[in-house]
N, C-alpha and C positions, 0 to 999 in steps of 0.2 A: 504494499498501500505506500503511493506518494514515495516519498524518499525512502523510505525503510526497504526497496526491496534491490536486487541484484542483478549484474554486478554494481558496487561503488566506486567509482574512478574520483579518488582522493588530492587535490590540487594544494599547493603552497604559491606563493609569493607576494608580490606586491601590486597596487591600483595606484594611478595617478586621477587624481581629483582634479578638476582647476575651476572652480566656483568663483562668480563675479561676488564680492562681498559688501559692496554698498547698498544692498536692498535688505540684510539682515536686520538690520536695529537691533541687535544684540544688546546695545545699550539702553535702549527706551526702558521707561521707566526707572531707571536706575542713577543715570547722571546727568545733570543737569548745565545750561551756559549760566557762567556765575556771574554775568556784566552786561550792559548792553540793552538793546531793546526787548532783547529772547530773555532774558535775566531769570531762571527758574522754570524753563522749557524744560522739558527732555529732549534728551539726542535722539534723533530717528528719521532718517532722510527720506521714509517714502510714508507714501499713505496709501497702504496697499487694499483698502477697501476701495478705493478709488482708482488706484495705479497710478497716480498721481505724485512725481517728487517734492520734497518740502525743502525750499531752497532759502526759507529765514529770511527774505527778502534781498537776496544777493541776486545780481543780475548771473545769465549762466555763467560766463566767463569766470565771474568772481567765485560760484559755488565750485565749479570745478576744480579750480585752484585750492580751493579750502578744505575741500574734504580729503585733498592729497597729502597736507600737512598736517602736524599734532598741534590738536588746539588746548587750550585749558577746558576742562571741566570740572563741577563740582561733585565731590564724591558721593554715595547716598547714603554715607551716614556722620557726615560731615567732616571736616579736615582742611587741609590745602587743596586747592584744585588740582588733580592732576590730567596730564598730558595723554591725550587720543586721537588717534588721526580716524575721522569720521567715517572714510571708506572702509576701516577693517581692514583686512590681511590681505586680501586679492583684489584692487580694485578692479583690474586689468583682466581679469579670470573672465575664461569666453564658455563655462558651462561645459566642460568636455571630460570625458572619463573615460582612463583608457588601460590598458595592459597591453605593453608594448614586448617588444622581442626579448625575451631573456627576463622576463621579469615575472615568469609563473611558470610552473609545471608541474607534472604528475608526480607525487610522492608515493603514493600507495595505491594498491587496487584489491577492495574486498569480494569474492567471489560468492560467500555464503557467510553463514554461521561462526567464529571463529578461523576463518580464511583471508587473512590477511597476506599480500603481497608486498614486498618492498623492495622486490627486485625482481627481472623477467624471467619467467619460466615457460620454457617453450611448448610444454603441454596443457598450458592453459594463456590461451589468447590474448585474454583481457589483458593478462599482466606486458604485454608487445608494448602498452601506450603509458608505462612506468617510463621518469624520463622526458615523457614526450610534452613539449611547449604548448600552454594557450594563450591565445592573445586576446583582444576584445577593443572594440572601440565604441564608442557612444557617447551619451549626456546624462548632464543631472539636472534637475531644478527641486524647488521647494514647490509643492504645491499651499504650501503658508510661509513666504518669507519671511515673515517677521519672526524671529525667535527659531527658527526651524523646525525643530523637531515638532509632532513627528510627521511619518508619511513624505521623505525627500524621496523624490521618483527616480528611476534609473532607467536610461535609455539606452539597449545594446543594440548597433546598426548591424554589427556582424561579428558574433563570435566565430574562432577557428581552434583545433584541437587535430594537432596532427599525430600521425601514429607511423613513424619514421618519415618517409619522403612523400609519405601519401597523407591525404586529408581525412581525416576519423568523422569529422564533424564539423561541420559549416553552415552558419546562417544568423537569422535576425532571432530576438529572444522577446518575450514581453517583455511587457513595461516591468518594471519590481519597485515594490514600494520600501522603503526601510522601517521597519517593525520592532518591538521588544526593545526600543532604544534604549541602552542600560549605562548610566554614568556611573557605574558600579565597576566598570572594567576594569580599570587599573590603580593598583592601591598606591603607587608610585607617580599619579599623572593628575595634574586638574583640569577641568574645564573639557573641551571636546577631547583633547588627549586623552582623559581619562576615560572617554566613553566608546562604547562599539554600538554596531547597530548590523543587524539580519535583514536578507536581501533573497528573494526566491523570483525564480522566472522558469517560462518552461520554453522551450525549442520545438516547434513541430517540424516531422520529417516532410512533410508539405511544402513545407518553404522554405526547406535545405537546398533544394536543384541537385538533387541527388548525392550529395552530400554529408550523406547520411549512414556511416560507414563504420559504427563504433563496436568492436567484437563484443560479444555477449550482446548483442541489443537486437538481435536476429529473429526473435517471435513477431509474428505478425500483429498480436495484439498491442505492441507496442508503436504508440503512436510519435513518440517524440522523446525529449530528455529534460531531465529539469536539471536545472544549474540555481543550486542553493549558497552564497556566501556571506563569511561574516568580516565585516570592515573594522577597523580595531587599530591603536596605536598612533595616531594621527601623526606629522611630523612636518612640518610649515619649514622651508627653506630659512625664510628671516621673519623675524619677529620682532626685533627693536623697530623703533619709530625712528631711527635716523636711517637704518637699513633700507626701510619702507618707503620713506623719502627718497630718497636716492633711484632706488625700483622705479616709483613713479614716476621720478623726473624722466627716466629713460623710456617710460610707456611697457613697463615689462611686465610682466607676470609670474608668480610666488604662488604657483601651482606644489599640492599636499601630495606628499607618499603618505597611503595605509598599509599596514598588512592586512593581508587578507588570508582565511581557509577556505577552501570551496568542496564539494562534493556534486559530480553529475551522476545522475540515477537516471532509469528508465521511467519514462511518462507512459504508461499504458490507457488506454480508450474512457476508460469507465471512469475514470477520476474527475470526483466532480468538483474540489476545491484545486485549482490549479494557483495559490498565491502564500502556500504556507504547506507544512506539513500535518498531518491527520493523525486523530490518537485523541490521547488521556495528555493535559496541559498542567506540568507541575510548576508553582509559581512559590516566590518565597515570601515568607512574614515580612515583617519588620523588621530593617536591620538585627542583627544578631551576631554577624562575625565583626570584629573587634582586628583593626588593621594598625595598633599600635605594636611594637613605636612608631611606626610609620605615618607619617598625619599629610605628606603630600599628596593630596587625594579628593575626589568629593564627596567624600563619608561623612555621615551624618554626625559629628562628636567622635570621629575614626571610626565607627560603626558603619557597616554595608552589610548587602544581601545580595544574594544569586540572582541571576537573570533566569529565565524561564526556561523549562526542558520539556519534550514533547514524548511520550511514550506510546510505544507501540506492541500490543500482545497479537502473534500467530501462533493459536497454540501452545506449544511450551517453548516458544522462541519471545521473548522478552525483548526488545530492541530502544534504550533512550537515545535522542539526540541532545547532546552537550554542547553544542556547536559555541554558544554565547554565553552557557551558564556560569565558568568559572573566572576568577579575574586573573590578573596576570599582575606578576612585580615586575616594571620596569627600572631595570638595574642595565644602564649604557654597556655594553652594544648587546645584550641578552633581556630578554622580554618572556620570562617563564611563567611557570603557574604561580600564584602565592599560595605559600603552603597554611590551610589554618588547620591543618588537623586531617585526619582519615575519616571516609564517610562512605556508607553503605546505600543501596538500596531495596526498600524493606515494603509487603507487603501487607494489609489487613484486612482481613474477613472473616468469617465464620466464627469469630471471638478470638480468634489468636493472630498472632503477628508470627513475619518470618520473614529472612534475610533471604534478597534474591542475589546478592552479590556485591561486594565491595567494588568502586568505583575508582581506578587510578586516574586522577585527574591532574596527579603533580609531575606527570610523564608528559610533557610537552610534544615532546618530538614524536611519541607514539599516538598521540591523542591527536595531531595533525594528521599520521598515516594513514588514521583509521578515519578520518574526516569527523572526529569527535561522536560518531556513531558507535554505543556501545551495546554489541549485544550477549543475552543471559540463556543459558541453554537452561530449564528447571526440570528437563524430564527423570533427573535422578534426585529431584527436591519434593519430595512428599510434602514438607509442610507446607513450603510455598503454594501447591497445589491443591492444597487442604484447604488453605485461605485464598486461593482463587476460584472456590468452587462456590463461594459464596458472589452472586451476583451483583453485591453492591459492595464489592472488595475494593478499596485504591491502594494509590501509592505514596512513599514520602522516601526523600534523601534525607538519611540525620547521619550524625555524629555528634563531636563534643562539644557544640553548639546546637543539641538538640535538631528537632527536626527544620532543616535549612531549605528543604520544598516541599510540598504538598498539594496531592493532586485535589484540583478546582471542582467546585461541585459540577459545573457546567464549561463548554469551551465554545465560545462564539466566533464563528468564521465566516471571513465573506471573501469573496472575489473582488470585491470593488472596494479600495481599502484607498486609494486618492484619487479623486474625480472634480469633475469640474460642473459648472451651472451656467446660463446666462441669466442676468436679472432680467426678470421679466417672462422672463422662459416656463420652459418645462420643469413643472414639479416634482415630475415621477421618472424622469430619463435622464441620464447623466454622461458627459463624455469622459469616458475612463480609457481605454484600448485602441484609441482612435477610434472608436464611434460612438453612439450613443445607445444606453443598457440600462436597465433598472438596478437599484440597488435594494439587496437584500444581503440575508442573514442566515445560516443554518446554527444548529445547534449540538455539541456532539455532550454523552453522558458515558461516563464509564467505555469510552471509547467506542461508542456508537451518535447515529445520528438520530433525533430523535426526532418524529414526524408529527406532523398538525393532529391535534388532539391527545397525543403525548406529551411535548411539551409544554411545560410551564409557560404562563403567558411571557413574554418579552415587554420590559418598559424601554423605550426610546428616550436617549436624554442628550442636550445639545449644550455645546459652551461656543459661543461667540466668540473669537478667538484674537481678532482686534477690535482697535489698537494694542498694540502688546503691553502699553504701560496702563490700559482701562480695559480689560477684556470684560466679557459678560460674566453672569451668576450660571449656574447650571436651570436650564427649562426639560421640564419634562416635555416631550415633543408626541410619545404614545404611548397608550399600554393598550395590553390585548395584543399584542404585534404578536405575529406568527412565524417560526422559519416560510421562508420562501415567498413572504408578504412585498411589494415594493415598498420603498421607504419615498414616503411624500415631503416635500420640503417647500416653504413660503420662500419663494425665491426673489419677493418686492423690493426685498435692500441686498446690497451687495456686500461681501466681505469672504474670512473667513471661518469656518464650522465645524469641532470635532462632534463626531458622534459618538456615544459609548452605550455600552448595553448592561443591562442587568434579566436575571431570569429569576420568576416565583420570587422567593422571600429573599434572596439578596438584598444588600443592604445599598441607598442611593450610591452615586458619585459625590466626591465632596462637591459642597455648596459653590464655590468658588473655583475660575479656570487656574490661577493661581495654585490652589490647594490641589489640584490634579495635576500641574506642570513641576509643581517646585518639592524639595527634599519633605520626603525622606523617598521621594521617585519611585517608590514602587507599587502606587497608583500609575503614573506613567508609564513606568516596564510593564505592567499585568494586563493593564483594561482593556478590552476590546477597544479598537479604534476605527472609525470611517472618516477620511477625512473631505471636505466639501470645501471648494473655491467657488462663490457668485460671480461671475466675472461683472463689471458693473454700465451700464448700456443707461447710463445717467442724465442723457441730453439726445433730442431727438436732430437729427444731422438732415432729415428730411427736405431742408430748404436748399441744400446743395447739390442734388440733383437733377439733371434734366429731366427725368421717367423716375418720380419715387417706386414706383411699382413697378419698376424691371428687378428681376432677381441678381442683374450682372449690371446697375445701375451707373451713369457717366455721370462726372463732376459736370455743375454749370459755372458761368464765369465766377460765381461768390466763393467757388472752392479755388482759392489761392492754395502755394504752399506753405505760407504763413499759417493757415486756418490748420492744415495734415500736420505742420508741426507741433504746433501748439494741442493740438487735440490728441495727438496719436503718437509723435518721432522724439517729442522731447523730454520723454520720460526714461528712452532706451540712451539719448543722446547723454544726458546725466550721470547714469544710473548704471548702465553697462557699456563702458566705451570700447569693450573690445568687436562691438558694433561696426563703431567708428574705423577699426583699422581694416573694414571690408569696403567701406564708402563712408562718407560724412554724411550722414544722418542730418545734417545740419543746413545743408548743401541742396537745393533747389537742382542746379545742374547736374549736379551726381545724382542724387535719388531718381532724378527725370530718365538718366540715361541707363537704369537700371530698371526701368517701370515693367518690363515684362517680368523678369526675373523677381521683381517684389510680388508680383500676383503667384505667381509658381512659389515664391517661399513661405507666401503665407495661407495658402490653399490648405483647408484644414486634410485635406484626404494623405496629404505627409507630414500628419502629428506627430506620428511615431518618430520619425526619421529626424537625424540629428540636423537635416539641412532646413527644417522647418524656422521661420521666424515670429514671433523671436523665440529663441530658445526657453526663456523665460514661460513661455507660454500663459502670458498672463492678457494677452490682446483679445477684447471683447470683439464678440460679432459688431457690434454697431459702428468702432473702431476700424477692426478690418475694414470693413465696408468702405467706410471714408476714405482709408488709403487706396483699397483697388479704384474705387472710381475716381482720382483725382489721378491714378497711373494708367484706368483708361480715358480719361480726357488727353493726356500727354500725348499718347500710344495714336489717337485718333488725329492729334494735328500734325504729326509724325507724316513728312512725306515719304510715299512706299518708295522702295528700293526697287528699280526690273533688277533682275537677275541677272539680264545680260551688261549691265553697266555694275554690279559690284564684285568690289575687286576679289583676289583670293587668297582666301584665309581672313576676310575681313568677317565682321558682325553687325548683322542689324537689329540688334536687340533691339 
């Protein structure tokens, strides 16, 4: 079932992430202007609700210079102003993500329970992949740029796994969304460097153009591959203000490198959920693990908790995915696991408790080689079998710190984790994997899907998450919600919304988004989440069209470049300067010369591609229509070029 099937091809390496950071608003609500006309206002460069920059009264030129240099801001708890670069650590980031040549390779293959290979075996075809490189290129963008987590979206244009000189696997992947984000990933790193996140994609055989030749994936019931990976230990090349100012003076990027461990497993045609593993969810209680004497971490007074694990039972085989569960201890150059004492997997049922087996999480290399998927054979464990004879038996991970993971009563899953709507548009169908679809959830208990009629009623809750400095309180959206029911949302207002779910008599989520998002982090990490961005259509642009009723309107004389720049392009010109490296978004001549390309690059049919514009995917339908209408106006006025008079090699864009 899902990730737990064989063979599993396990990979380790690094990935490069190159986000643009001017839209992150990480300081919103925490630092303020110390003086001047904006004294007391918080530092926040984008109003993501309406997708417009906050320039604090500056001209565009003044703003661009200002965001790239350190400025004084008052800290949240008083004291002397601190020097902060408003654009943060990668102003010129281009939203790309890639695993380049030599950055990752296969380090282990598991062909069955207890059958881990770390070197090729000529008698086991799948092991020929050991040592083979994996590469991919794609893009990233947050569905909610303010504060980032949760639901950073990962787009993979093409992934390639080699088998010697041959291609074992090559094709595009579904969009993945970061889940189970864990700020306790490292006991010796803080902020994002101390965090980790979980991604899950599927690659369909039908989209691989014949390049689906993975040894062990020959079963005709296999329709593709699962690509699951965990990102952690982010390293930014330049972190000091002087270094960043020098970098920005040369319009250079500060792409980060992260470690990752990954698993490729077969995808069968009967899989219902394609965004994560299916089984039993084990989550941590409030932090009980001490990091003392280490204090350089995101721990709550030096206390941390584990990230979730997913367990799957197939007869006498118990498999558990621990890829994000256990914390690291970064001691350069190593980043091995933090040893907080021995732990073992237990099952409780039929009035008894039985140990399934110890979990050797301190063997970092061994864990990477098996993809952090641990298999336990209980065929000779009579006590465990007896406990599992109880249909309500549950699992836990326990050690010197007590129970560090407990099975949840219910596991809520969805194929719609990060999605978009249009203001005043449909409230029951959302843009997700490049197309509109309803948003639904499924519920598992004891590893089994609960059908309607058996599943207790679900309550749907929502937080308005922006602006980050003043997010909304929790709102009860629906009661008596059932698995498979389409989520219905009021789209009359733009913004970012996080939905979470409780089942039966589970307690409600925290009353405020701050309580959901902030320490001790166990709610943020463990709670089921679906994130929605409602893009703003807050202005009627029909006055600018020759025929407003046309599905592809052409701009009239009122639609000047100044209008298009102010209404659409200025946000990207100021906050995403990597786009200006392609052509100057403030230049009517430059944009007009690429009018045909702009229409093509803003076509929603290529939304899943890295070629889609803008890569931030926050241009609403009304603004896209306005931009395209201006481009059609430009093209309509451009004289036709006869093929007979076109110079060889020239382009009539």
